[in-house]
C-alpha positions as CSV (number, residue, x, y, z in Angstrom):
1,X,-72.3,-263.6,-25.6
2,X,-75.8,-263.6,-27.2
3,X,-74.5,-265.9,-29.9
4,X,-73.3,-268.3,-27.2
5,X,-76.7,-268.1,-25.4
6,X,-78.5,-268.8,-28.7
7,X,-76.3,-271.7,-29.4
8,X,-76.9,-273.2,-25.9
9,X,-80.6,-272.7,-26.2
10,X,-80.5,-274.7,-29.5
11,X,-78.4,-277.5,-27.9
12,X,-81.0,-277.7,-25.1
13,X,-83.6,-279.0,-27.5
14,X,-83.4,-282.8,-27.1
15,X,-84.9,-285.9,-28.6
16,X,-86.3,-287.1,-25.3
17,X,-89.3,-285.1,-24.2
18,X,-88.4,-285.5,-20.5
19,X,-85.0,-283.9,-21.1
20,X,-86.4,-281.2,-23.3
21,X,-88.8,-280.2,-20.6
22,X,-86.2,-280.2,-17.9
23,X,-83.7,-278.2,-19.9
24,X,-86.3,-275.7,-21.1
25,X,-87.3,-275.0,-17.5
26,X,-83.7,-274.7,-16.4
27,X,-82.8,-272.3,-19.1
28,X,-85.8,-270.1,-18.5
29,X,-84.8,-269.8,-14.8
30,X,-81.0,-269.6,-15.0
31,X,-79.4,-269.3,-18.4
32,X,-79.3,-265.5,-18.5
33,X,-77.8,-265.4,-15.0
34,X,-75.0,-267.9,-15.6
35,X,-71.4,-266.7,-15.5
36,X,-68.9,-267.9,-18.1
37,X,-67.8,-270.9,-15.9
38,X,-71.4,-272.1,-15.5
39,X,-72.0,-271.7,-19.3
40,X,-68.8,-273.8,-19.8
41,X,-70.2,-276.5,-17.5
42,X,-73.6,-276.4,-19.2
43,X,-72.0,-276.8,-22.6
44,X,-70.1,-279.8,-21.3
45,X,-73.3,-281.4,-20.0
46,X,-75.0,-280.8,-23.3
47,X,-72.3,-282.9,-25.1
48,X,-73.7,-286.1,-23.5
49,X,-76.1,-288.1,-25.5
50,X,-79.8,-288.1,-24.4
51,X,-79.7,-291.6,-23.0
52,X,-76.7,-290.9,-20.7
53,X,-78.4,-287.7,-19.4
54,X,-81.7,-289.5,-18.9
55,X,-80.0,-292.4,-17.1
56,X,-78.3,-290.0,-14.7
57,X,-81.3,-287.9,-14.0
58,X,-83.9,-290.6,-13.8
59,X,-82.0,-293.7,-12.8
60,X,-79.1,-292.2,-10.9
61,X,-76.5,-293.9,-13.1
62,X,-73.2,-292.0,-13.0
63,X,-71.9,-290.0,-15.9
64,X,-68.3,-290.4,-14.8
65,X,-67.7,-286.6,-14.4
66,X,-68.3,-285.2,-11.0
67,X,-68.5,-281.6,-11.9
68,X,-71.1,-282.3,-14.6
69,X,-73.1,-284.4,-12.2
70,X,-73.0,-281.7,-9.6
71,X,-74.1,-279.1,-12.2
72,X,-77.1,-281.3,-13.2
73,X,-78.1,-281.9,-9.6
74,X,-78.0,-278.2,-8.8
75,X,-79.6,-276.7,-11.9
76,X,-81.4,-279.4,-13.9
77,X,-82.6,-282.3,-11.7
78,X,-84.3,-279.9,-9.3
79,X,-87.1,-279.6,-11.9
80,X,-87.7,-283.4,-12.1
81,X,-91.1,-284.4,-10.8
82,X,-91.0,-287.7,-8.9
């Protein structure tokens, strides 16, 4: 499991600073507590390109995957400062 966690932490490093900060905060608060299903969801979310994630989080543009959108709303978008 620690290899998986390390890999996820590496994938959370993004090219857009806004995403990098949000993901860093989320993993510091939740990553070690996630169960296998939540880790699967997070890995799915991390497959999106930076612009798609940015547009969903900051512009409310849909990703086209409801479970990924709900995961982001629950665990990532909560750290966004308006």
